N, C-alpha and C positions, 0 to 999 in steps of 0.2 A: 301398307308400300312406303318406304325408308323414303327421305327425303331427296337422298340424289338421283334414288329412282326418278321421283315427281321431277326432278329438273330435268333431268332427261327423258321423263314422258313431254313433257311442255315443249323440250327444246325438238325436240323431233317432229310433234305434234304442230308446231308451227310452220317446219319445213315441210308438210305433209298441206297444210292449206294455202301455203305458198306456191303449190303445184299449178300447171296451170289446167290441170284434170279436175281441180278442186276450184276451179273458181271462175263463178259463172258471171257474164257483162251484167252490170248494174242497171243496164236499160236492155229491155226485151229488144231486140230484132227482128227481123221476118219473122221468124219463128216461132215467133212469142214465147208464152209458157216451154211448148216443148222444147226451146232451146234451152231455158235454163233447165229443167228434166234430165237431158242430156249428159248434165255435171255428173261428178259424183258428190256425194253427202257423207258425212259421217256420223255414227249414230253412237248416244252414251248408252254404258250400261244402266243405268237410272229409268232410260226410256225403253225397254223391252218390254217391260212386266205388261201382261195384258194382249199381246202382241202377235202370239203364237199363231205362227204358220205364213209370217213374212217376211221377206230375204231382206235384210243389214249388210251395212261395211261398219266394222268398228275397228277401232284401233289402241292396241295396249301391248301390256306386257306380258310375255308367253309363261307359264308357270304351272304347276304339278300344287293342289290340294291336298289335306292331310291323309286322302285315302288315295291317294295315287295318280290322279283325276286329272285331266289338262284342261286348264282355267284360263282366262284372258283378262286381266284386270286391267283398269285404265281409272283417272282418278277419282268415277264416281260410283265402281262397287267390283265387285268381280262376276263374271258367268263362267261354267261349265262350257266345253268345246268337245264336238267329238268329232277325229280325224280321219274316223276311216275312212270316208271318201273324197277327202283333199287333194287337191292337184296342186302342189307346190309350187311355187313359178323359181327362178334362177336365185343362188344363195343358197347356205346353208342355214338352214332354221334351228333352233338350239334355246332351251328355257334360260329365258334371262334376256330373250331379246325381243325389241318393239315389234309389233307384225301390224299387218293391215288383211284382216278376213273378212272372207263373202260368204254368207251363210245363211238359212233358214231357223229362226226359235221355232224351236219344239215344242210340245206340250210335257216336257221332261225341263220344262226351262234350263232348257239347254242348245248350244248352236251347233248344227249341224254345217260340218264347214264344207264348202264348194273347193273354195280358192286363197291359197296364203299365198303371200308374199310379205316384200321388206318396204319400209317405205323408200318414195322417190329420195337421190339424192339432188345434193346444193352443191353446186361449184364452188369454187374458192372466190373467185372473181363477183358471183351473186352474195354471197355471203359479205364481202367484203362491202359491198354498195350498202349494206343494211346495218351490219352493223362494226363501221371501219374509225369511228373514235372508241373502242371498246377496247382496252387493255386484257387480251388472253392473255399474255403470257409474265405481265408484270416487270416487264424493261419499256415500257410505253411506245402509246398508241400510235402505228404510222397511217399518217394522213394520207389519202385517197389520192394527193393533190404531188404526194412525193414520191409517190409510185413509180412514175416513169423516169424520172431521173435516176433511182435503185436501178430498173432492170437495164438502165444504160450503161453503169457500173458493170454488171452483171455481164451482159455481152462484152463489154471490152476485156474481159477478162473470161475469154472464150474455153483457154488451155487449160486454163485451174480445175484441179482435183480434189477430190474427196476418194480414200482407198476405204470400203471396210471389210471388215474379215471379220466371222464370227467363232468362237468355240477356238480360241487362239490357246491353247494349253502351254505354260510358260514351264509348265516343269516336266515336259515332256523332251527329250532330246533333237529327235523327228523333226517335231513343231517346231523348235526354237532353230534349228538347222534349216527349215525350208522359209522360217521369216528371215533369217539372216538371207539367205539368197535371193528372196524377194526384193529387200532393199538393194542387195548390190544392183542387180538389176536396173533399179532404179537409178542407182550414185553411176554407174556405168552409164547410163543413155545420159545424163544430167539433165532427167525431171525429175523436181522436188514436189510433190504432192502437198495442199496446202494443209489437210491432216489425215490421219489415220483415224478412223472408229473403230477401235479393238473391242469385240463382244467377247465377254465370259460363253461358258466356265474358264477359268485360268490355270485350271488343275485338272489331271487327265484323272483323279479320283474323287470321290467326292467330300465335300468339306465336312474334316472332326475337328473338337474343339483344340486337342492334340495337336493337330497341323497347321498351327499356326506358321509355326514355322519354315515352314513348307512354302507356303506361302510367301514369305519373308524374301527365301532365298533364291524363289523364282523370280522374283520383279527385280531383284540385286542381281541377279543374271542379264535380265534386260536392260537394264542400266547399262551395265558392261558391254552388250551386244550393241549399244544405240552408240554408244564413244567409239567405237569403229565406223561410224559415217556422220563426221561431224558436220559435211553439208546439211543433210537431213535433218539432225538437233538441231542443229543452228535457226531452222526456216519454218520447219514442219509441229504444226499441233498434233499430240496424240490424247486422245480420248478416249477413257476405261469406261465401257457401260457393263455394270453387273450382271449376271445370270442369278437365279434363285438358289443355285448349289454353292454359287461363292461367301467367303465370310461375308458377314457376319449370317448362316443361310435361313432364308425364310418363305414361307410360301406367299406371306402378305402382297400385293402390290399396295402404292409403288414400292419400288425396292431401294432403301437408302446405298449411298457409293459406300464401294471400300472404304474400309477403316484408314487413318492415317497411319494405325500400326503397321500395316502394307505399303501404304502409298507412298510415307516417308524414305523406305528404304530406295524404291525408284531416283527420288528427287534427291536425296543424297550424292548418288555414285555423277548424277547428268550432270550436277551442279547448277545455283540458283538461277542464271540465265535460263535454260531452256524447259527447269523446272516450273517455270511458270507458264508454258505450254504444255504443258502436264495437267490435264482436266482427267477428275474422278469424279463420275458423274452418277445420276440416278439412271433407274431402270423404269418406265421410258424415261428417254432424255429428250429436249428439242434445240435444235441446232438453228440460227438465227443467223444467214449471209444476205445481207441485203434485203430486197422484200420477201425473201424465202424464208420458208419455214419447212426444216426435217425432223422428222419423230422417229427415233431410233427405237426399235421395244426389241428384247432379246429375251423370247419365248418359246416353246413348240407348242404354236398357237393352230398349227393344223391337225397335228394329232387330239389336243386338248375339244376342237371344235367339231371333228368327226364323232371323237368320242360321246359328245353329248349331243347329236342332233339329236330332233325330232323328226324332222321330215328329208328326205334330199327326194330331187328328181330322178327317177327311173335311166339306169345306163348312162351314168355321168364317166365323163373319158377322164384321164389323167390331167389332160391340159383344163379340161374345164373345172377344175376343184379347184386349180391355181385362181382360174376367176372367180371364182363363187366365194373364194375365203377373202379376196379383195372387196369385192363388190357388196359382201355380209358387212365388213369390218368398218369402210367407208359411209354404206347406207344406215350403219349404225351408229354413225361418226363417235365410234367409242372402239378401243383397240380389244376388248375381251367381254364381248356382249354374252355373257355366260351366269349362270348363277355362282350366289358364294359357296356353295359348296364342292363347287367346277374350278372354281377363281379366286380364292378370296381373294379380298377387294379393303383398301381403309375408308371407310366411307368418308369422312371428311378431307381427303384427297382425290376422292374418285372425279375432282376434274380435270385431275393431272392426265387421266388415260383417256378422255375427250378429243377426239377430232374435228373440231368447229370451230374457228372454219379450216375447211378441208385444208390438210396440208399441202405445199409443193411438192414436196418428195416422204412417203413412208419407207422406213427401211424395216422389213421384218425377218431380222435373222431368225432363223430355223434350222432343227437338222433335215427338213422338207428338202426336197429336188431345187436347186439353185432356177429363178426365174424372173423375169422382168417386164410389166407389161404396165399401160397409162390405163387409167380409169377417171372420165370426166376433167380432165386434165393434171391429175395427180401422178407420178411417176412412182410406181412401185417393184420395191426390188427385193431375192431373198440371196443373199450373197451365199447362204448357207455355212458348211462350219470346212475350216481349216485344219484336216486330219483324216486320217485313214489313209485308202489310194490317193484319193484325189487334192492336191492343196491348192482349193481357188480362193477369189476374192473378186468383190465386185465394184470397179470405179466409178464414182459420176461425176459429172462436169456438169457445174453449177450453169453457167452459161449459155448451153446447148441443151440443158435436161437430158443431158444424154446418159445412158450406164452401158458399161463395157465389162464381161466378164472374162477372167483371166485367171489361171492357173500356172501350178508350174509344171515343165516337160518331166513324163516319165522316167 
């Protein structure tokens, strides 16, 4: 198991063992041993030998062996799985995910799985209580004692807004005209958002080496457009999050920012003062606003997860799929709980994809349908695509943690 996976396993196992269902009382109460036995207990793969016919609860990483059979791997070894009778819980179960399995160890030295579930989640407040002195972002740890004051500042700016747009094709005349109409609406209402978070892809056509000039011209055209809205240009931040289709295209995550060859065309158009508020970031990216952490990921996550699903509950409604996607990602504390073959990740930067502590808000910019929901205190939403028949976006108000979906009239 790669070191990044071992780190993820250790992190999630610590969350599991802190869960109330795995914490028996240190001193037995009236129920005595029976009371302690009612709590769940994990078993390691190395402790299965010679215990055929017994039932166990095991936590590990779901994968496949060389012969194509499903296996579960933990820090001590690997055991084969028989998933024919497995009853999955809520969520999407994929290869590469860390799962809890309950089953019987058979004579074939495999686990006949009866129940399959994701690890329990841990709220941001709980995680902050445990590791408040750890600097996960590299920008300095925020002491718990400072959080109440920061939250007061958040509440005092309850009308401050962040606008999130995905798939803004700057080289497409209708998309650019629709973006102009959106900005005109904000200017006419004298409502200036604090930030516009613009996610790729920024071209209607997949990037090719010879098409770099098209991107440069597209960002120059965006600069010309922004000059028509001086109030917005003087106040708002613009944050650009690339997709895997943008230059220089790669399937590896995390994705580097757009190159300066492109960004400088926009900066030169808007001038040095506004250029300081043009931020070209990685994918995923993290925004810190007082005590809040907002994670933005641009990827077609729903499609990838469903394509690589091992098990899913029967008769899942469309609304349930959105909940399952959100709960899976946050329970796995990782943006892409998938094997390397499905979503290649640079192992040395795998920590950039982790979601621990749980963020305040998570933006899953996806081609899938627009949605917004709250899971364990985390506000999760998909602004969907700013193209086609519906030019829509999502506005997030950090002071109230409310999201609002909007679209241009047809």
